[in-house]
Every structure is written in C-alpha cells, then in structure tokens.
DSSP file (Angstrom, degrees, kcal/mol; ACC not computed):
  #  RESIDUE AA STRUCTURE BP1 BP2  ACC     N-H-->O    O-->H-N    N-H-->O    O-->H-N    TCO  KAPPA ALPHA  PHI   PSI    X-CA   Y-CA   Z-CA
    1    1 A L              0   0    0      0, 0.0    42,-0.2     0, 0.0    51,-0.0   0.000 360.0 360.0 360.0 144.1   -4.5   -6.3  -11.4
    2    2 A R  E     -A   42   0A   0     40,-2.1    40,-3.6     0, 0.0     2,-0.1  -0.988 360.0 -90.3-154.8 157.3   -3.2   -3.4  -13.5
    3    3 A P  E     -A   41   0A   0      0, 0.0    38,-0.2     0, 0.0     2,-0.2  -0.404  46.8-113.0 -66.6 146.4   -0.8   -0.5  -13.3
    4    4 A A        -     0   0    0     36,-2.8     2,-0.3    -2,-0.1    36,-0.2  -0.511  29.9-155.2 -77.5 150.0   -2.3    2.8  -12.1
    5    5 A L    >   -     0   0    0     -2,-0.2     3,-2.1     1,-0.1     4,-0.3  -0.824  31.7-108.1-120.2 160.7   -2.6    5.7  -14.5
    6    6 A V  G >  S+     0   0    0     -2,-0.3     3,-1.8     1,-0.3     4,-0.3   0.861 119.6  63.8 -55.4 -35.3   -2.7    9.5  -13.8
    7    7 A E  G 3  S+     0   0    0      1,-0.3     4,-0.3     2,-0.1     3,-0.3   0.666  95.1  60.9 -64.0 -15.6   -6.4    9.2  -14.9
    8    8 A D  G <> S+     0   0    0     -3,-2.1     4,-2.9     1,-0.2    -1,-0.3   0.506  74.8  98.9 -87.2  -5.3   -7.0    7.0  -11.9
    9    9 A L  H <> S+     0   0    0     -3,-1.8     4,-2.5    -4,-0.3     5,-0.2   0.861  80.4  48.2 -58.1 -43.3   -6.0    9.6   -9.3
   10   10 A A  H  > S+     0   0    0     -3,-0.3     4,-1.8    -4,-0.3    -1,-0.2   0.942 116.9  42.8 -63.0 -46.6   -9.5   10.8   -8.3
   11   11 A D  H  > S+     0   0    0     -4,-0.3     4,-2.4     1,-0.2    -2,-0.2   0.870 112.8  54.3 -66.5 -35.8  -10.8    7.3   -7.9
   12   12 A L  H  X S+     0   0    0     -4,-2.9     4,-2.7     2,-0.2    -2,-0.2   0.896 107.2  50.1 -64.9 -40.8   -7.6    6.3   -6.1
   13   13 A A  H  X S+     0   0    0     -4,-2.5     4,-2.1    -5,-0.2    -1,-0.2   0.888 110.4  50.3 -64.6 -39.0   -8.1    9.1   -3.6
   14   14 A T  H  X S+     0   0    0     -4,-1.8     4,-1.4     2,-0.2    -2,-0.2   0.917 111.7  48.1 -64.2 -43.1  -11.7    8.0   -3.0
   15   15 A L  H  X S+     0   0    0     -4,-2.4     4,-1.6     1,-0.2     3,-0.4   0.930 109.2  53.2 -61.8 -45.8  -10.5    4.5   -2.4
   16   16 A D  H  X S+     0   0    0     -4,-2.7     4,-1.9     1,-0.3     3,-0.3   0.901 106.5  52.9 -57.4 -42.4   -7.7    5.7   -0.1
   17   17 A A  H  < S+     0   0    0     -4,-2.1    -1,-0.3     1,-0.2    -2,-0.2   0.832 110.1  48.4 -63.3 -32.1  -10.3    7.6    2.0
   18   18 A A  H  < S+     0   0    0     -4,-1.4    -1,-0.2    -3,-0.4    -2,-0.2   0.752 113.9  47.1 -77.6 -24.1  -12.4    4.4    2.3
   19   19 A C  H  < S+     0   0    0     -4,-1.6     2,-0.3    -3,-0.3    -2,-0.2   0.777 110.2  47.4 -88.6 -28.5   -9.4    2.3    3.3
   20   20 A F  S  < S-     0   0    0     -4,-1.9     5,-0.1    -5,-0.2    -1,-0.1  -0.858  84.4-101.1-125.3 149.9   -7.8    4.4    6.0
   21   21 A D    >   -     0   0    0     -2,-0.3     3,-2.2     1,-0.1     4,-0.4  -0.278  47.9-104.5 -56.5 150.6   -8.7    6.4    9.1
   22   22 A V  G >  S+     0   0    0      1,-0.3     3,-1.1     2,-0.2    -1,-0.1   0.801 119.7  64.1 -54.6 -33.1   -8.9   10.1    8.3
   23   23 A L  G 3  S+     0   0    0      1,-0.2    -1,-0.3     0, 0.0    -2,-0.0   0.800 109.4  39.5 -59.4 -29.2   -5.6   10.7   10.1
   24   24 A W  G <  S+     0   0    0     -3,-2.2    -1,-0.2    -7,-0.1    -2,-0.2   0.324  84.2 132.9-107.2   6.2   -3.8    8.6    7.5
   25   25 A H    <   -     0   0    0     -3,-1.1     2,-0.4    -4,-0.4    -8,-0.1  -0.236  42.3-150.7 -59.6 145.4   -5.7    9.7    4.3
   26   26 A M        -     0   0    0    -13,-0.2    -9,-0.1    -6,-0.0   -10,-0.1  -0.974  11.2-148.0-113.7 133.7   -3.6   10.6    1.2
   27   27 A G     >  -     0   0    0     -2,-0.4     4,-2.4   -11,-0.1     5,-0.2  -0.269  37.6 -86.0 -88.8-178.1   -5.0   13.1   -1.2
   28   28 A Q  H  > S+     0   0    0      1,-0.2     4,-2.5     2,-0.2     5,-0.2   0.849 126.0  56.3 -59.6 -35.6   -4.5   13.3   -5.0
   29   29 A G  H  > S+     0   0    0      2,-0.2     4,-1.7     1,-0.2    -1,-0.2   0.934 110.4  43.0 -63.7 -46.3   -1.3   15.2   -4.6
   30   30 A D  H  > S+     0   0    0      1,-0.2     4,-1.8     2,-0.2    -2,-0.2   0.912 115.6  49.1 -64.4 -42.7    0.3   12.6   -2.4
   31   31 A L  H  X S+     0   0    0     -4,-2.4     4,-2.3     1,-0.2    -2,-0.2   0.860 106.4  56.7 -67.0 -34.7   -0.9    9.8   -4.5
   32   32 A R  H  X S+     0   0    0     -4,-2.5     4,-2.7    -5,-0.2    -1,-0.2   0.904 105.2  52.5 -60.3 -41.5    0.4   11.5   -7.7
   33   33 A Q  H  X S+     0   0    0     -4,-1.7     4,-2.6     1,-0.2    -2,-0.2   0.914 109.0  48.9 -61.9 -42.6    3.8   11.6   -6.1
   34   34 A L  H  X S+     0   0    0     -4,-1.8     4,-1.3     1,-0.2    -1,-0.2   0.907 112.8  48.3 -62.3 -40.2    3.6    7.8   -5.5
   35   35 A L  H  < S+     0   0    0     -4,-2.3    -2,-0.2     1,-0.2    -1,-0.2   0.894 116.1  42.8 -66.8 -40.6    2.5    7.3   -9.0
   36   36 A L  H  < S+     0   0    0     -4,-2.7    -2,-0.2     1,-0.2    -1,-0.2   0.844 127.2  28.6 -75.7 -34.1    5.3    9.5  -10.5
   37   37 A F  H  < S+     0   0    0     -4,-2.6    20,-0.4    -5,-0.2     2,-0.2   0.340 125.2  29.3-113.2   6.1    8.1    8.2   -8.3
   38   38 A G  S  < S-     0   0    0     -4,-1.3     2,-0.5    -5,-0.2    18,-0.2  -0.654  86.2 -88.4-141.0-162.5    7.0    4.7   -7.5
   39   39 A A  E     - B   0  55A   0     16,-2.6    16,-2.7    -2,-0.2     2,-0.5  -0.986  36.3-169.4-122.4 120.0    5.0    1.8   -8.9
   40   40 A V  E     - B   0  54A   0     -2,-0.5   -36,-2.8    14,-0.2     2,-0.4  -0.948   0.6-169.1-116.0 126.5    1.3    1.7   -8.1
   41   41 A T  E     -AB   3  53A   0     12,-2.7    12,-2.1    -2,-0.5     2,-0.3  -0.942   7.4-152.7-116.6 135.1   -0.8   -1.4   -8.9
   42   42 A L  E     -AB   2  52A   0    -40,-3.6   -40,-2.1    -2,-0.4     2,-0.5  -0.798   7.7-145.1-106.2 146.9   -4.6   -1.4   -8.7
   43   43 A A  E     - B   0  51A   0      8,-2.8     7,-3.1    -2,-0.3     8,-1.3  -0.965  20.0-169.8-106.3 124.1   -6.9   -4.3   -8.1
   44   44 A V  E     - B   0  49A   0     -2,-0.5     2,-0.5     5,-0.2     5,-0.2  -0.967   5.0-172.7-118.1 127.7  -10.1   -4.0  -10.1
   45   45 A V  E >  S- B   0  48A   0      3,-2.9     3,-2.3    -2,-0.5    -2,-0.0  -0.979  74.2 -20.4-123.1 120.0  -13.1   -6.3   -9.4
   46   46 A D  T 3  S-     0   0    0     -2,-0.5    -1,-0.1     1,-0.3     3,-0.1   0.872 128.5 -51.0  50.3  42.1  -16.1   -6.2  -11.7
   47   47 A G  T 3  S+     0   0    0      1,-0.2     2,-0.4    -3,-0.0    -1,-0.3   0.416 116.6 114.1  80.6  -1.6  -15.0   -2.7  -12.9
   48   48 A C  E <  S-B   45   0A   0     -3,-2.3    -3,-2.9     1,-0.0     2,-0.6  -0.839  74.1-115.3-106.6 140.3  -14.7   -1.3   -9.4
   49   49 A L  E     +B   44   0A   0     -2,-0.4    -5,-0.2    -5,-0.2     3,-0.1  -0.616  40.0 170.0 -72.4 115.1  -11.4   -0.2   -7.8
   50   50 A A  E     -     0   0A   0     -7,-3.1    20,-2.9    -2,-0.6     2,-0.3   0.685  54.3 -27.3-104.2 -23.6  -11.0   -2.7   -4.9
   51   51 A G  E     -BC  43  69A   0     -8,-1.3    -8,-2.8    18,-0.3    -1,-0.3  -0.987  50.1-150.5-176.9 172.8   -7.5   -2.0   -3.7
   52   52 A Y  E     -BC  42  68A   0     16,-2.5    16,-2.5    -2,-0.3     2,-0.4  -0.992   4.3-154.5-157.8 158.2   -4.0   -0.8   -4.4
   53   53 A V  E     -BC  41  67A   0    -12,-2.1   -12,-2.7    -2,-0.3     2,-0.4  -0.996   9.3-160.3-134.0 140.8   -0.3   -1.1   -3.5
   54   54 A A  E     -BC  40  66A   0     12,-3.0    11,-1.5    -2,-0.4    12,-1.4  -0.988   7.2-168.9-124.1 127.2    2.4    1.5   -4.0
   55   55 A I  E     -BC  39  64A   0    -16,-2.7   -16,-2.6    -2,-0.4     2,-0.3  -0.949   4.1-177.0-116.2 132.2    6.1    0.6   -4.0
   56   56 A T  E     - C   0  63A   0      7,-2.4     7,-3.3    -2,-0.4     2,-0.3  -0.871  12.2-150.2-119.5 160.7    9.0    3.0   -3.9
   57   57 A T  E     - C   0  62A   0    -20,-0.4     2,-0.3    -2,-0.3     5,-0.2  -0.952  18.1-175.5-133.8 151.7   12.6    2.1   -4.1
   58   58 A R  E >  S- C   0  61A   0      3,-2.4     3,-2.3    -2,-0.3     2,-0.2  -0.925  73.1 -44.9-143.2 118.9   15.9    3.4   -2.8
   59   59 A D  T 3  S-     0   0    0     -2,-0.3     0, 0.0     1,-0.3     0, 0.0  -0.419 124.8 -23.8  55.3-122.2   19.0    1.6   -4.0
   60   60 A D  T 3  S+     0   0    0     -2,-0.2    36,-3.4    35,-0.1    37,-1.3   0.088 118.4  96.9-107.4  24.8   18.2   -2.1   -3.7
   61   61 A V  E <   -Cd  58  97A   0     -3,-2.3    -3,-2.4    34,-0.2     2,-0.4  -0.955  57.5-155.5-116.5 128.2   15.5   -1.7   -1.0
   62   62 A A  E     -Cd  57  98A   0     35,-2.8    37,-2.5    -2,-0.5     2,-0.5  -0.785   4.6-154.4 -96.4 143.0   11.8   -1.5   -1.8
   63   63 A Q  E     -Cd  56  99A   0     -7,-3.3    -7,-2.4    -2,-0.4     2,-1.6  -0.981  16.0-138.4-115.8 127.6    9.4    0.2    0.5
   64   64 A V  E     +C   55   0A   0     35,-2.8    37,-0.5    -2,-0.5    -9,-0.2  -0.698  30.7 179.5 -77.3  93.3    5.7   -0.8    0.5
   65   65 A A  E     -     0   0A   0     -2,-1.6     2,-0.3   -11,-1.5    -1,-0.2   0.788  60.0  -2.0 -72.8 -28.5    4.7    2.8    0.8
   66   66 A R  E     +C   54   0A   0    -12,-1.4   -12,-3.0    -3,-0.2     2,-0.3  -0.948  55.5 174.0-163.7 137.5    1.0    2.1    0.8
   67   67 A I  E     +C   53   0A   0     -2,-0.3     2,-0.3   -14,-0.2   -14,-0.2  -0.944  15.4 162.8-147.1 130.5   -1.4   -0.8    0.6
   68   68 A G  E     -C   52   0A   0    -16,-2.5   -16,-2.5    -2,-0.3     2,-0.4  -0.998  20.1-164.8-150.0 143.7   -5.1   -0.6    1.0
   69   69 A V  E     -C   51   0A   0     -2,-0.3   -18,-0.3   -18,-0.2     5,-0.1  -0.998  35.4-110.4-128.4 130.2   -8.2   -2.7    0.2
   70   70 A H    >   -     0   0    0    -20,-2.9     3,-2.7    -2,-0.4     4,-0.2  -0.309  29.7-120.5 -56.1 136.8  -11.7   -1.3    0.3
   71   71 A P  G >  S+     0   0    0      0, 0.0     3,-1.3     0, 0.0    -1,-0.1   0.797 111.5  64.3 -52.6 -31.1  -13.6   -2.7    3.2
   72   72 A A  G 3  S+     0   0    0      1,-0.2    -2,-0.1   -22,-0.0   -22,-0.0   0.671 106.9  44.1 -66.5 -14.6  -16.2   -4.2    0.9
   73   73 A Y  G X  S+     0   0    0     -3,-2.7     3,-0.7   -23,-0.2     5,-0.4   0.229  83.6 131.0-115.6  12.4  -13.5   -6.4   -0.6
   74   74 A H  T <   +     0   0    0     -3,-1.3    -4,-0.0     1,-0.2     0, 0.0  -0.251  65.0  26.3 -63.6 155.1  -11.8   -7.6    2.6
   75   75 A R  T 3  S+     0   0    0      1,-0.1    -1,-0.2     0, 0.0    -2,-0.0   0.771  90.1 103.2  65.1  30.9  -11.1  -11.3    3.1
   76   76 A R  S <  S-     0   0    0     -3,-0.7    -2,-0.1     0, 0.0    -1,-0.1   0.304  97.0-105.4-118.7   4.8  -10.9  -12.1   -0.6
   77   77 A G  S  > S+     0   0    0     -4,-0.1     4,-2.2     3,-0.0     5,-0.2   0.555  84.0 125.8  84.5   7.7   -7.2  -12.4   -0.9
   78   78 A I  H  > S+     0   0    0     -5,-0.4     4,-2.7     1,-0.2     5,-0.2   0.910  70.8  52.1 -68.6 -41.6   -6.9   -9.0   -2.7
   79   79 A G  H  > S+     0   0    0      1,-0.2     4,-2.8     2,-0.2    -1,-0.2   0.914 110.6  48.6 -59.7 -42.9   -4.3   -7.6   -0.2
   80   80 A R  H  > S+     0   0    0      2,-0.2     4,-2.7     1,-0.2     5,-0.2   0.928 111.9  48.9 -62.4 -46.1   -2.1  -10.7   -0.6
   81   81 A Q  H  X S+     0   0    0     -4,-2.2     4,-2.3     1,-0.2    -2,-0.2   0.914 113.4  47.4 -61.0 -42.5   -2.3  -10.5   -4.4
   82   82 A L  H  X S+     0   0    0     -4,-2.7     4,-2.7     2,-0.2    -2,-0.2   0.935 112.6  47.9 -64.7 -46.0   -1.5   -6.8   -4.4
   83   83 A L  H  X S+     0   0    0     -4,-2.8     4,-2.4     1,-0.2    -2,-0.2   0.917 112.4  48.9 -63.8 -42.1    1.5   -7.3   -2.0
   84   84 A L  H  X S+     0   0    0     -4,-2.7     4,-2.2     2,-0.2    -1,-0.2   0.904 111.5  50.0 -62.7 -40.6    2.9  -10.2   -4.0
   85   85 A A  H  X S+     0   0    0     -4,-2.3     4,-2.2    -5,-0.2    -2,-0.2   0.915 110.6  50.3 -63.6 -42.2    2.5   -8.1   -7.2
   86   86 A G  H  X S+     0   0    0     -4,-2.7     4,-2.2     1,-0.2    -2,-0.2   0.897 110.3  49.4 -62.1 -40.8    4.3   -5.2   -5.5
   87   87 A L  H  X S+     0   0    0     -4,-2.4     4,-2.3     2,-0.2    -1,-0.2   0.869 108.7  52.7 -68.0 -36.2    7.1   -7.5   -4.4
   88   88 A R  H  X S+     0   0    0     -4,-2.2     4,-2.4     2,-0.2    -2,-0.2   0.912 109.1  50.4 -63.7 -40.9    7.5   -8.9   -7.9
   89   89 A T  H  X S+     0   0    0     -4,-2.2     4,-1.6     2,-0.2    -2,-0.2   0.918 108.6  52.5 -60.4 -43.5    7.8   -5.3   -9.2
   90   90 A A  H  <>S+     0   0    0     -4,-2.2     5,-2.7     1,-0.2    -2,-0.2   0.906 109.3  48.6 -60.1 -42.9   10.4   -4.6   -6.6
   91   91 A V  H ><5S+     0   0    0     -4,-2.3     3,-1.9     1,-0.2    -1,-0.2   0.924 108.9  53.2 -62.6 -43.9   12.4   -7.7   -7.7
   92   92 A D  H 3<5S+     0   0    0     -4,-2.4    -1,-0.2     1,-0.3    -2,-0.2   0.801 106.4  54.1 -60.6 -28.7   12.1   -6.5  -11.4
   93   93 A L  T 3<5S-     0   0    0     -4,-1.6    -1,-0.3    -5,-0.2    -2,-0.2   0.396 126.2-101.9 -87.0   2.6   13.5   -3.2  -10.3
   94   94 A G  T < 5 +     0   0    0     -3,-1.9    -3,-0.2     1,-0.3     2,-0.1   0.598  67.6 154.6  91.7  12.1   16.6   -4.9   -8.8
   95   95 A C      < -     0   0    0     -5,-2.7    -1,-0.3    -6,-0.2   -34,-0.2  -0.469  27.7-171.1 -76.5 146.2   15.5   -4.7   -5.1
   96   96 A R  S    S+     0   0    0    -36,-3.4     2,-0.3     1,-0.2   -35,-0.2   0.503  70.5  20.9-112.0 -11.4   17.0   -7.3   -2.7
   97   97 A S  E     -d   61   0A   0    -37,-1.3   -35,-2.8    -7,-0.1     2,-0.4  -0.971  63.8-146.7-151.2 164.6   14.8   -6.5    0.3
   98   98 A A  E     -d   62   0A   0     -2,-0.3     2,-0.3   -37,-0.2   -35,-0.2  -0.990   9.8-168.8-137.5 144.6   11.5   -4.8    1.2
   99   99 A V  E     +d   63   0A   0    -37,-2.5   -35,-2.8    -2,-0.4     2,-0.3  -0.910   9.9 165.7-127.9 156.7   10.4   -2.8    4.2
  100  100 A L        -     0   0    0     -2,-0.3     2,-0.3   -37,-0.2   -35,-0.1  -0.969  18.9-145.0-157.5 165.2    7.0   -1.6    5.4
  101  101 A N        +     0   0    0    -37,-0.5     2,-0.3    -2,-0.3    -2,-0.0  -0.969  17.2 172.9-135.1 156.9    5.4   -0.2    8.5
  102  102 A T        -     0   0    0     -2,-0.3     2,-0.1     8,-0.0    -2,-0.0  -0.954  41.3 -79.8-151.8 166.5    2.0   -0.5   10.0
  103  103 A Q    >   -     0   0    0     -2,-0.3     3,-1.6     1,-0.1     7,-0.2  -0.463  36.8-125.6 -71.2 144.5    0.1    0.4   13.1
  104  104 A S  T 3  S+     0   0    0      1,-0.3    -1,-0.1    -2,-0.1     6,-0.0   0.740 110.9  54.2 -63.5 -21.8    0.8   -1.8   16.1
  105  105 A T  T 3  S+     0   0    0      1,-0.1     2,-1.9     2,-0.0    -1,-0.3   0.524  79.9  97.0 -89.2  -6.1   -3.0   -2.4   16.4
  106  106 A N    <>  +     0   0    0     -3,-1.6     4,-2.2     1,-0.2     5,-0.2  -0.509  43.4 161.5 -86.9  74.0   -3.4   -3.5   12.8
  107  107 A Q  H  >  +     0   0    0     -2,-1.9     4,-2.2     1,-0.2    -1,-0.2   0.841  68.3  56.5 -64.9 -36.3   -3.3   -7.3   13.6
  108  108 A R  H  > S+     0   0    0     -3,-0.2     4,-1.7     2,-0.2    -1,-0.2   0.929 110.5  44.4 -64.2 -44.6   -4.9   -8.4   10.3
  109  109 A A  H  > S+     0   0    0      1,-0.2     4,-2.6     2,-0.2    -2,-0.2   0.914 111.6  53.5 -65.2 -41.8   -2.3   -6.6    8.2
  110  110 A Q  H  X S+     0   0    0     -4,-2.2     4,-2.7     1,-0.2     5,-0.2   0.885 106.0  53.2 -61.5 -37.8    0.5   -7.9   10.4
  111  111 A A  H  X S+     0   0    0     -4,-2.2     4,-2.2     2,-0.2    -1,-0.2   0.911 109.9  48.5 -62.9 -41.8   -0.8  -11.5    9.9
  112  112 A L  H  X S+     0   0    0     -4,-1.7     4,-1.0     2,-0.2    -2,-0.2   0.949 112.2  48.2 -61.3 -48.8   -0.6  -10.9    6.1
  113  113 A Y  H ><>S+     0   0    0     -4,-2.6     5,-2.4     1,-0.2     3,-0.7   0.915 112.8  47.6 -61.4 -44.2    2.9   -9.5    6.3
  114  114 A R  H ><5S+     0   0    0     -4,-2.7     3,-1.9     1,-0.2    -1,-0.2   0.892 105.8  58.9 -63.9 -38.4    4.2  -12.3    8.5
  115  115 A S  H 3<5S+     0   0    0     -4,-2.2    -1,-0.2     1,-0.3    -2,-0.2   0.742 106.9  48.9 -64.4 -20.6    2.6  -15.0    6.2
  116  116 A L  T <<5S-     0   0    0     -4,-1.0    -1,-0.3    -3,-0.7    -2,-0.2   0.302 129.5 -93.7-101.2   8.1    4.7  -13.6    3.4
  117  117 A G  T < 5S+     0   0    0     -3,-1.9    -3,-0.2     1,-0.3    -2,-0.1   0.413  78.0 137.8 100.1  -2.0    7.9  -13.7    5.4
  118  118 A F      < -     0   0    0     -5,-2.4    -1,-0.3    -6,-0.2    -2,-0.1  -0.460  31.8-167.3 -70.3 150.4    8.1  -10.1    6.8
  119  119 A H        -     0   0    0     -2,-0.1     2,-0.0     0, 0.0    -5,-0.0  -0.992  25.1-101.2-139.2 148.9    9.2   -9.9   10.4
  120  120 A P        -     0   0    0      0, 0.0   -19,-0.0     0, 0.0     0, 0.0  -0.352  19.7-162.3 -69.3 148.1    9.1   -7.1   12.9
  121  121 A T        -     0   0    0      2,-0.2     3,-0.1    -2,-0.0     0, 0.0   0.500  35.1-123.7-104.3  -8.0   12.3   -5.2   13.6
  122  122 A E        +     0   0    0      1,-0.3     2,-0.2     0, 0.0     0, 0.0   0.440  66.2 140.1  72.2   1.3   11.3   -3.5   16.8
  123  123 A E        -     0   0    0      1,-0.0     2,-0.4     2,-0.0    -1,-0.3  -0.551  37.9-156.2 -71.8 139.8   12.1   -0.2   15.2
  124  124 A Q        -     0   0    0     -2,-0.2     2,-0.4    -3,-0.1    -1,-0.0  -0.919   8.3-150.6-122.4 147.7    9.5    2.4   16.1
  125  125 A F        -     0   0    0     -2,-0.4     2,-0.3     2,-0.0    -2,-0.0  -0.940  22.0-122.6-115.4 137.2    8.4    5.6   14.4
  126  126 A M        -     0   0    0     -2,-0.4     2,-0.4     2,-0.0    -2,-0.0  -0.603  23.9-170.5 -79.5 136.1    7.1    8.6   16.3
  127  127 A V        -     0   0    0     -2,-0.3     2,-0.4     2,-0.0    -2,-0.0  -0.997   9.1-155.1-125.1 125.3    3.7    9.9   15.3
  128  128 A Y        +     0   0    0     -2,-0.4     2,-0.3     2,-0.0    -2,-0.0  -0.824  14.8 175.4-103.8 138.7    2.6   13.2   16.8
  129  129 A T        -     0   0    0     -2,-0.4     2,-0.4     2,-0.0    -2,-0.0  -0.934  15.4-154.9-133.5 161.3   -0.9   14.3   17.3
  130  130 A L        -     0   0    0     -2,-0.3     2,-0.5     0, 0.0    -2,-0.0  -0.976  13.2-141.0-137.9 121.6   -2.6   17.3   18.9
  131  131 A R              0   0    0     -2,-0.4    -2,-0.0     1,-0.1     0, 0.0  -0.720 360.0 360.0 -81.3 126.3   -6.1   17.3   20.3
  132  132 A I              0   0    0     -2,-0.5    -1,-0.1     0, 0.0     0, 0.0   0.354 360.0 360.0-127.1 360.0   -7.7   20.7   19.4
C-alpha cells in the first residue's frame, strides 16, 4: 500500500473504469479532487495498480468516498487491507466515526463492511437515471 500521487491519476482513472459500472465511473478530474481534498491510498501488486481507497473528512467524520479493487485481484483481501488503511488514516486525522454508502445489490461489499463493524442505517439516497 502507498499514498496516491498526482502522477497516478491516469492509471487511477483506468483502474476506476475497471472496478465500476460505467454509470459510476470517475474520471481524472473527479479523482484529482479526491486526491487534493482527501487521502487516497493505492494497493500495488507486482507493480500493477490493484485497488484504491479514498477517504474524505468533515469535522470528526470520515467518509469512505471510494473503494475499488480490480476484478483480477478480487478475493485476495485487498479491499479489506485498503479499507483498514483508510480507517487508520481517518483516525490519524482525528475522526471518531466513518460513513460509506454502497448499492443495495452489492452483497460482497456489504459483507466486507459488516465484517469490519459497519452497520446499515436504513438511510437511502436517491439516484436518478434517464433511459434515452
């Protein structure tokens, strides 16, 4: 694991595209904002970018703004390592709690979050789409 650098943005955008459905992709501009205003940690395996986590903070609350692991590296514990590293960063920044959101259908991610002590709040966020 290592901190992300501005020089990583192109590779990070490529990784993001591999991790998320096209509806949820973040481009270099969005990822740059996370890098500038948050803490982004990369997982590198054999010289290849395998995953990342982005943490943002407000007061003493951390938000897991983004976490993704390339499909080729699933089921190796990389997501857990990234999330734990992000939470350690949040503690170092003075945070006392952490929040995140995920799709209701993402059972694998939810299992990871629950295994680390996160619990659902029943709060829902509206997502709008338009078929064209």
